[in-house]
C-alpha positions as CSV (number, residue, x, y, z in Angstrom):
1,M,-27.1,-42.0,-82.5
2,G,-26.8,-41.7,-78.7
3,D,-26.3,-38.3,-77.1
4,L,-25.7,-35.6,-79.7
5,T,-23.3,-32.8,-78.9
6,I,-21.9,-29.9,-80.9
7,G,-18.2,-29.4,-81.6
8,I,-16.8,-26.0,-82.6
9,D,-13.3,-25.6,-84.0
10,I,-12.4,-21.9,-83.6
11,G,-9.6,-20.9,-85.8
12,G,-8.0,-17.5,-86.5
13,T,-9.8,-17.2,-89.9
14,S,-12.9,-19.4,-89.6
15,V,-15.2,-21.1,-87.2
16,R,-16.7,-24.5,-87.9
17,A,-19.5,-26.0,-85.9
18,S,-21.0,-29.5,-86.2
19,V,-23.6,-31.7,-84.6
20,V,-21.8,-35.0,-83.9
21,D,-23.2,-38.3,-82.7
22,D,-21.5,-40.9,-80.4
23,R,-19.8,-42.6,-83.4
24,G,-18.0,-39.4,-84.4
25,T,-20.3,-38.8,-87.4
26,M,-20.8,-35.1,-88.3
27,L,-24.6,-34.7,-89.0
28,D,-24.9,-31.0,-89.7
29,T,-22.2,-28.4,-90.2
30,L,-22.1,-24.6,-90.3
31,R,-19.2,-22.3,-91.0
32,A,-18.5,-18.6,-90.4
33,A,-15.6,-16.2,-90.7
34,T,-13.9,-15.5,-87.3
35,P,-14.9,-12.1,-86.0
36,P,-12.1,-9.8,-84.8
37,T,-13.5,-8.9,-81.3
38,A,-14.4,-11.0,-78.3
39,Q,-18.0,-9.7,-78.3
40,A,-18.6,-10.4,-82.0
41,L,-16.9,-13.8,-81.7
42,E,-19.1,-14.8,-78.8
43,H,-22.2,-13.6,-80.7
44,C,-21.1,-15.7,-83.6
45,L,-20.8,-18.9,-81.4
46,D,-24.2,-18.3,-79.9
47,R,-25.7,-17.9,-83.3
48,L,-24.2,-21.1,-84.7
49,V,-25.3,-23.1,-81.7
50,G,-28.7,-21.6,-81.8
51,E,-29.2,-22.5,-85.4
52,L,-28.0,-26.1,-84.9
53,T,-30.0,-26.7,-81.7
54,S,-33.1,-25.5,-83.6
55,R,-32.7,-28.6,-85.7
56,W,-31.1,-31.1,-83.4
57,A,-31.4,-31.9,-79.7
58,A,-27.8,-31.4,-78.7
59,K,-27.0,-31.8,-75.0
60,A,-23.7,-29.9,-74.8
61,V,-21.1,-27.9,-76.7
62,G,-17.3,-28.4,-76.9
63,L,-15.0,-25.6,-78.1
64,A,-11.6,-26.4,-79.6
65,I,-9.3,-23.4,-79.1
66,A,-5.7,-22.8,-80.2
67,G,-4.4,-21.2,-77.0
68,F,-3.3,-21.6,-73.4
69,L,-6.0,-22.8,-71.1
70,T,-5.8,-23.4,-67.3
71,P,-5.6,-27.1,-66.3
72,D,-9.3,-27.1,-65.4
73,R,-10.0,-25.5,-68.8
74,R,-12.2,-22.9,-67.2
75,V,-10.1,-19.9,-68.3
76,I,-8.6,-19.2,-71.7
77,R,-5.4,-17.4,-70.7
78,F,-4.1,-16.5,-74.1
79,A,-5.0,-17.3,-77.7
80,P,-2.6,-15.8,-80.2
81,H,-5.0,-15.6,-83.1
82,L,-8.2,-14.9,-81.1
83,P,-9.3,-11.9,-79.0
84,W,-9.6,-13.7,-75.7
85,R,-7.4,-12.9,-72.7
86,E,-8.0,-14.4,-69.3
87,A,-11.6,-15.2,-70.5
88,T,-14.1,-17.5,-69.0
89,V,-15.6,-18.3,-72.3
90,A,-17.2,-21.7,-71.6
91,E,-18.8,-20.6,-68.4
92,D,-20.2,-17.4,-69.9
93,M,-21.5,-19.2,-72.9
94,T,-23.2,-21.8,-70.7
95,A,-25.1,-19.0,-68.9
96,R,-26.2,-17.4,-72.2
97,I,-27.3,-20.5,-74.2
98,G,-28.6,-22.7,-71.3
99,I,-26.7,-25.9,-72.1
100,P,-23.2,-27.0,-70.9
101,V,-20.2,-25.7,-72.7
102,F,-16.7,-27.1,-72.3
103,A,-13.4,-25.7,-73.7
104,E,-10.4,-27.7,-74.8
105,H,-7.1,-27.0,-76.5
106,D,-7.5,-27.7,-80.2
107,A,-4.7,-30.2,-80.4
108,N,-6.0,-32.1,-77.4
109,A,-9.4,-32.2,-79.0
110,A,-7.8,-33.7,-82.1
111,A,-6.0,-36.2,-80.0
112,V,-9.3,-37.2,-78.3
113,A,-11.0,-37.7,-81.6
114,E,-8.2,-39.7,-83.2
115,R,-8.0,-42.0,-80.1
116,R,-11.8,-42.5,-80.0
117,F,-12.6,-42.7,-83.7
118,G,-9.4,-42.6,-85.7
119,A,-5.7,-43.4,-86.2
120,A,-4.7,-43.3,-82.5
121,S,-7.2,-45.9,-81.4
122,G,-4.5,-48.6,-80.9
123,G,-1.9,-46.6,-79.1
124,R,-1.0,-46.7,-75.4
125,N,1.2,-43.6,-75.2
126,S,0.2,-41.5,-78.3
127,L,1.2,-38.2,-79.7
128,V,-1.1,-36.4,-82.2
129,L,0.6,-33.6,-84.1
130,A,-1.7,-31.1,-85.7
131,I,0.3,-29.6,-88.5
132,G,-1.3,-26.6,-90.2
133,T,-0.3,-23.0,-90.1
134,G,1.9,-24.0,-87.1
135,I,2.2,-27.2,-85.0
136,G,-0.1,-28.1,-82.2
137,A,0.4,-31.2,-80.1
138,G,-1.7,-33.5,-78.0
139,L,-0.1,-36.1,-75.8
140,L,-2.1,-39.1,-74.5
141,L,-0.3,-41.1,-71.7
142,D,-2.1,-44.4,-71.0
143,G,-5.0,-42.8,-72.9
144,H,-5.3,-39.7,-70.8
145,I,-4.4,-36.2,-71.9
146,Y,-1.1,-34.8,-70.5
147,R,-1.4,-31.1,-69.8
148,G,1.7,-30.4,-67.6
149,S,1.7,-28.5,-64.3
150,F,0.1,-25.3,-65.7
151,G,-2.1,-26.6,-68.5
152,V,0.1,-25.7,-71.5
153,A,2.0,-28.9,-72.3
154,P,3.3,-30.0,-74.8
155,E,4.2,-26.9,-76.8
156,L,6.3,-28.9,-79.3
157,G,6.0,-26.5,-82.2
158,H,8.5,-24.2,-80.4
159,L,11.3,-26.6,-79.8
160,T,14.4,-25.1,-81.5
161,V,15.5,-27.3,-84.4
162,V,17.7,-24.7,-86.2
163,P,19.8,-22.4,-83.9
164,D,19.5,-18.8,-85.1
165,G,17.1,-20.0,-87.8
166,R,13.9,-18.4,-89.1
167,P,12.2,-16.0,-86.8
168,C,9.0,-17.2,-85.1
169,S,6.0,-15.3,-84.0
170,C,6.7,-16.6,-80.4
171,G,9.8,-14.4,-80.4
172,K,12.4,-17.2,-80.7
173,L,14.5,-18.3,-83.7
174,G,14.5,-21.6,-85.4
175,C,11.3,-23.2,-84.0
176,W,10.2,-26.5,-85.3
177,E,7.0,-25.1,-86.8
178,R,9.0,-22.6,-88.8
179,Y,10.4,-25.6,-90.8
180,C,7.5,-28.0,-90.5
181,S,4.1,-26.4,-91.2
182,G,2.0,-25.0,-94.1
183,T,3.8,-21.6,-93.5
184,A,7.1,-23.4,-93.6
185,L,6.3,-25.0,-97.0
186,V,5.8,-21.5,-98.4
187,D,9.1,-20.3,-97.0
188,N,10.8,-23.4,-98.4
189,V,9.6,-22.6,-101.9
190,L,10.6,-19.0,-101.7
191,E,14.1,-19.9,-100.5
192,L,14.5,-22.5,-103.2
193,L,13.4,-20.1,-105.9
194,A,15.8,-17.5,-104.6
195,D,18.7,-20.0,-104.8
196,G,18.3,-21.3,-108.3
197,D,16.6,-21.6,-111.7
198,W,13.9,-24.2,-111.7
199,G,13.2,-24.1,-115.5
200,R,9.8,-25.5,-116.3
201,S,8.3,-25.5,-112.8
202,Q,4.7,-24.3,-113.0
203,L,4.8,-23.4,-109.4
204,A,7.8,-21.2,-110.0
205,A,5.9,-19.5,-112.9
206,D,2.9,-19.0,-110.6
207,V,4.9,-17.4,-107.9
208,A,6.6,-15.1,-110.3
209,A,3.2,-14.0,-111.5
210,D,1.6,-13.6,-108.1
211,P,3.8,-14.3,-105.0
212,D,1.0,-13.5,-102.6
213,A,-1.1,-16.4,-103.9
214,L,1.4,-19.0,-102.7
215,T,0.0,-21.2,-99.8
216,G,0.9,-24.5,-98.2
217,R,-2.2,-26.0,-99.9
218,R,-1.0,-24.8,-103.3
219,V,2.5,-26.3,-102.6
220,A,0.9,-29.6,-101.7
221,G,-1.2,-29.7,-104.9
222,A,1.9,-28.9,-107.0
223,A,3.9,-31.7,-105.2
224,A,1.1,-34.2,-106.0
225,D,1.5,-33.2,-109.6
226,G,5.3,-33.7,-109.5
227,D,6.4,-30.1,-109.7
228,A,10.1,-30.1,-109.0
229,V,10.1,-27.0,-106.7
230,A,7.2,-28.3,-104.6
231,V,8.8,-31.8,-104.4
232,A,12.1,-30.2,-103.1
233,A,10.1,-28.1,-100.6
234,F,8.4,-31.3,-99.3
235,A,11.8,-33.0,-99.0
236,Q,13.0,-30.3,-96.7
237,F,9.8,-30.5,-94.8
238,A,10.2,-34.3,-94.4
239,A,13.7,-33.8,-93.1
240,S,12.6,-31.2,-90.5
241,L,9.7,-33.4,-89.5
242,G,11.9,-36.4,-89.0
243,Q,14.4,-34.3,-87.0
244,G,11.6,-33.1,-84.7
245,L,10.1,-36.5,-84.2
246,A,13.4,-37.9,-83.2
247,M,13.6,-35.2,-80.5
248,V,10.1,-35.9,-79.3
249,A,10.7,-39.6,-79.2
250,D,13.8,-39.0,-77.1
251,I,11.7,-37.1,-74.6
252,F,8.4,-39.0,-74.5
253,D,9.1,-42.4,-76.2
254,P,5.6,-42.8,-77.6
255,D,4.5,-46.0,-79.3
256,L,2.3,-44.2,-81.8
257,I,2.5,-40.8,-83.6
258,V,-0.5,-39.5,-85.6
259,L,0.0,-36.6,-88.1
260,A,-3.2,-34.5,-88.2
261,G,-4.1,-31.0,-89.3
262,G,-4.3,-29.5,-92.8
263,V,-0.8,-30.4,-93.8
264,G,-0.9,-33.7,-91.9
265,A,-3.8,-34.7,-94.1
266,A,-1.3,-34.7,-97.1
267,S,1.0,-37.1,-95.3
268,G,1.3,-39.3,-98.4
269,L,3.6,-36.6,-99.8
270,F,6.2,-36.8,-97.1
271,L,5.5,-39.5,-94.5
272,D,7.8,-42.3,-95.8
273,E,10.8,-39.9,-96.1
274,A,10.1,-38.4,-92.6
275,R,10.1,-41.9,-91.1
276,E,13.5,-42.6,-92.6
277,H,14.9,-39.4,-91.1
278,Y,13.3,-40.1,-87.7
279,A,14.6,-43.7,-87.6
280,R,18.2,-42.5,-88.4
281,L,18.3,-39.5,-86.0
282,V,16.6,-40.9,-82.9
283,T,19.0,-41.7,-80.0
284,G,19.9,-45.4,-80.0
285,A,18.9,-45.8,-83.6
286,G,19.0,-49.5,-84.5
287,H,18.8,-50.6,-80.9
288,R,15.3,-49.5,-79.8
289,Q,11.7,-49.9,-80.9
290,L,10.4,-47.0,-83.0
291,A,7.0,-45.4,-82.8
292,R,4.5,-46.2,-85.5
293,I,3.8,-43.1,-87.5
294,R,0.4,-42.7,-89.2
295,G,-1.5,-40.2,-91.1
296,T,-4.8,-38.9,-89.7
297,Q,-8.0,-40.8,-90.3
298,L,-10.2,-37.8,-89.5
299,G,-8.4,-35.1,-91.4
300,E,-9.4,-31.5,-90.7
301,S,-12.5,-32.7,-88.9
302,A,-10.6,-34.0,-85.9
303,G,-10.9,-30.7,-84.0
304,V,-14.6,-30.5,-84.4
305,V,-15.2,-34.2,-83.7
306,G,-12.9,-34.1,-80.7
307,A,-14.5,-31.0,-79.2
308,A,-17.9,-32.7,-79.4
309,E,-16.5,-35.8,-77.8
310,V,-14.9,-33.8,-75.0
311,A,-18.4,-32.3,-74.3
312,R,-20.0,-35.8,-74.5
313,Q,-17.5,-37.3,-72.0
314,A,-17.9,-34.3,-69.7
315,I,-21.7,-34.8,-69.4
316,T,-21.7,-38.6,-69.3
317,A,-18.7,-39.3,-67.0
318,P,-17.7,-35.9,-65.4
319,L,-15.5,-37.5,-62.8
320,G,-13.6,-40.0,-64.9
321,A,-13.3,-38.6,-68.4
322,L,-10.2,-36.9,-69.8
323,R,-8.2,-37.1,-66.6
324,T,-5.2,-34.8,-66.5
325,R,-1.6,-36.1,-66.3
326,S,0.8,-33.6,-64.8
């Protein structure tokens, strides 16, 4: 199994921790609700690691975090759904638990996992889009993570795709993730229902009975069953995804794009249509090579597996692994 490490994916609602071997196999997994305060969250992480290390000889821990990290990943500057601000979480946790801890942006962790074990293994310049509640992005140039000058690149979810469009939590209007995410699917359904009568749609009936129960996962399930409203919502989603991918291709010209995250795992519902929009909208359409677009191979495990791999690379090749492009 090689060196064992622990990967922890820290989300706004839940924390998932797993012991992972050097083939990307998750051997033991624990989950917990995400506590609301920094102190409680750090206690939760310590507890999960303590329980796992009581059963496995893990040598390091990787943390996948949705937030802004400094280029050296020592400081979590801001995490919108977590209580940390200018926090040295990995360093402090290392001191508490006695084994090395390394932090990484969650989309970068997913990109590392997909390149090492999944759908991005054949790419030279690869983009991994983690599509869930919002959009996270990890960019690998010649196999190395690109972080930008200040550690926050690429923040693709907040590209404007609809001027004066839906309000975003970032403060702008019309961001890509407001039209291409699990949250966007819910908004698509609500707007479609407000605009017309959908007759025998079971999803429409469910929303009428309990609007608060509508989630992106519920829309995906309904679309898989052929529900007309859900299929229409995914058609809008696919158009927005293709539009954004065309913009990204104009900027970075990747040869491979992998769709990860909770919604990305349902790529069979929208990927072919999104490819068509992308191929039509990209600059120079018909006169340039297009990126291959694939669905994730690791699904929602990519963040955990990637965090564990970040930790493994850090302790086995600290000078050469995960070099930063800026």
